[in-house]
N, C-alpha and C positions, 0 to 999 in steps of 0.2 A: 598550506594545507598539510604538508608533511610534518609540521611541528605540532599539529593539533593532537590532543589526547582524546580518543573516542572510547575509552574503556567504560564499561558498564558494571555496576554492582551486580553481584550474583543474587539479588533479592527479587522475588517475583513481582512485587508491587512496583519497584523501580523499572523493571523490564516492561511491565504492562503500560506504565506511564510513557516510557520512551516509544513504544509501538504506537500508542495513541497519537503522540506528537508526530511521528513519521507519517501516519495516515493523514493527519491534518495538513502537514507540509505537502504531501503529494497532491491532495485535493486542491490546495492553493496554486500549486504549480500547474495543474491541469487547467484551472480557470484562467491562468495567465497566458497559456499558450494558444488558447482559442478553441472554439467548439469542434472544428473539423479535425485538428490534430489530436485533441483530447479524445475524440471518438475513436480515432485510429489506435491510440494507446490502449484504450479500454478493450477494443476488439482483440488486439494482440494479446492482452493479458488473459482474456477469456479463452482464447485458443491455447495459450500456454497452460492454463489450469486444466483444460479438457484433455491435454496430452500427458498430464502427470500420472505416474504409475501408483504412487502412494495415495490411496483414497482419503486417508485421514488428513494428510497435508493438503490435498486438493480441496477438501471441505473447508479447512481453515483459510486458504487463499480465497476461495469463493466467497466466504462470509466477509472477509476483509474487503474484497472488491465491491461487494454489495454496499457496505458501509461507505466506501469512498464515492461510489456512484450516487448514493442518496445525498451525501454532503455536497457533491458537485452540483446537483440539480437545485439545491436551495439557493 
């Protein structure tokens, strides 16, 4: 893992694609760990978002969380 190169291009489209990939990866991980544990993760994330001071960042997190929840339920 220490030899992997995780650099990202400074291109908005590439960043957006990588974020979408991470959301999909997280959704699949949540499905793999089981419903009870996935529910705990989601609740903890919702609590984390509720405590964020930056409202704009919190809204982005909230929207991402909603997308992940929707994908998880399918």
